[in-house]
C-alpha positions, 0 to 999 in steps of 0.5 A, a space after each residue: 471019324 468016318 462021316 463023309 463030306 455032304 457033297 450036295 451041300 458043297 455043290 450048292 455052295 459052289 453055285 453061289 457066286 461070291 466075289 470079294 465085296 459081294 459076299 452077302 448071298 453067301 452069308 445069307 445062305 450060311 446064316 439060314 443053314 446054321 440056324 437050322 442046326 440045334 444049339 448054334 449061335 451066330 454073331 457078326 462083327 462091325 465089318 460083316 464077318 460071320 461067327 458061329 459057336 456051339 456048346 459050353 466049354 472052357 476051351 473050343 476048337 476053332 476053324 475059319 474060312 473066307 467067303 470070297 472067291 476070285 473068279 468074276 465070270 459066273 454064268 447064270 446056268 453055272 453048275 458044279 458037275 460031280 464025276 466019280 472023284 472030281 468036281 468042276 464048274 460048267 456052263 452048258 450055254 457057254 460050252 465051257 468050264 468055270 472056276 468053282 470058288 473051291 478056294 475057299 468054299 472047301 474050307 467053308 464046308 469043313 467049318 460046316 461039317 465040324 460045327 454040325 458034328 461036334 458038341 463044342 465048336 467055334 467057326 468064323 467066315 471072313 470077308 474079302 480075304 482074296 483082296 488082302 485079308 481085309 475081313 480077318 484084319 478087322 476081326 473081333 479078337 475076343 472071340 478067339 480068347 477061349 480057342 485051343 487053336 485056330 485051323 484054316 483049310 485054304 491051301 491047294 493040293 492034298 498034303 501041305 500043312 502051312 506052319 510058317 508064313 513070311 518066316 513067322 511061325 504060326 504055331 508051337 512045336 508041341 502042336 505040330 507034334 501032337 497033331 502028327 501030320 505025317 501020320 495023316 499024309 501032310 508035311 510042313 511047308 511055308 505059305 503065303 498070306 491068308 487069314 490065320 496070319 492076319 490073326 497072328 499079326 493081330 495078337 492071336 495067342 494060340 497056335 494056327 495052321 493052314 492046310 491043303 483041302 483038295 482044290 487045284 488050279 485056284 483063281 482060274 476057270 480050270 479050278 477043280 476039287 479032287 473029292 478024295 483029297 478034301 475027304 483027307 483034309 476032313 479026316 485030318 481035321 477030325 483027328 485034331 478036334 478029337 485028339 488034341 483037346 488041350 489049349 496050344 499057346 503060341 506067341 509070334 516071336 522074333 523069328 523073322 529071317 530072310 523071306 523063305 518062299 517059293 518064287 516060282 509058285 508065287 509068280 505062277 499064282 499072279 499069272 493066274 490072276 492076270 489071266 482072269 482079268 487081263 486089264 489088271 496093271 502092275 499098280 492094280 496088282 500091287 494095290 490089291 495083292 501086296 499084303 498077300 505077297 509082301 515080299 514083292 515090290 512094285 517093280 516085281 509086279 511090273 516085271 511079272 506083268 511084262 513077262 505075261 504079256 510077252 508070253 501070251 501075246 506071242 501065244 495069241 499071235 501064233 494062234 491067229 496066224 495063217 500061212 499063204 501058199 507062197 510061205 508068207 505069213 498073214 494075220 487072220 482078221 476076218 450081331 455085333 460083339 
């Protein structure tokens, strides 16, 4: 359980720009890498999601991740810079930092480490999660019929274990008890839509979770990875694979109540999306992200966009004002299954 992350491989993944709908280069790199691992078999579904499995077993641990990233700006000289405990993206030509796409390339590296280390393993890489879980909504569900559980590592921070999304439970109490999250520094939280929820909605009959994997400031150019927090996630995943060897059934029940979510956290994420693309209108956001934020109506997106424009327009005005000696202000111009 002490094997560390392959940081060199992870930085290679960071260097691959894979915005939603343009994941082909990432898929090609993953296929090449997976083919180099002994015993790994590959497949694709009709939507282009990538599946890999290894070994012969009655049941398999399964980990999923998504291939796409939100950041659209990715300079040609982009590099992932590794400090003692932090990784960030940087362009020397532009003298600026840029987002890593650690959401969800940190999840991808966990998948790769797992299938490399363990004799019996299944992993899946989904397309277009960031624009509404399109890939996982079209997944080949037969692939999961012999899985013990499904793990996703696609949550910022270092301690969240998402066991409920939209007041819909993702996993059984027995699974939570057996993985013992508190021992590993994790606690149960309610999350927002991601691939494991899409799988549950399509009838996934085993327990699923999403967990923090060490990235921060997702969807922005300030995105970073804290290495020790990604290592913490990998250790927790190893524990689950090695110690939870039975199958953990779970069916989505009628446990919907009032929607339990962190309003501030959701609005903060939408503001970060607008910062990346200020041309986005409320209708654009609603069309692209309504499945990610099903609790929000079009009017909610309109309010958030209006607030964003008010806050940031005021900030821009403040930054571009100068003052004359008389005190008056003036604007500064100048496989297929």
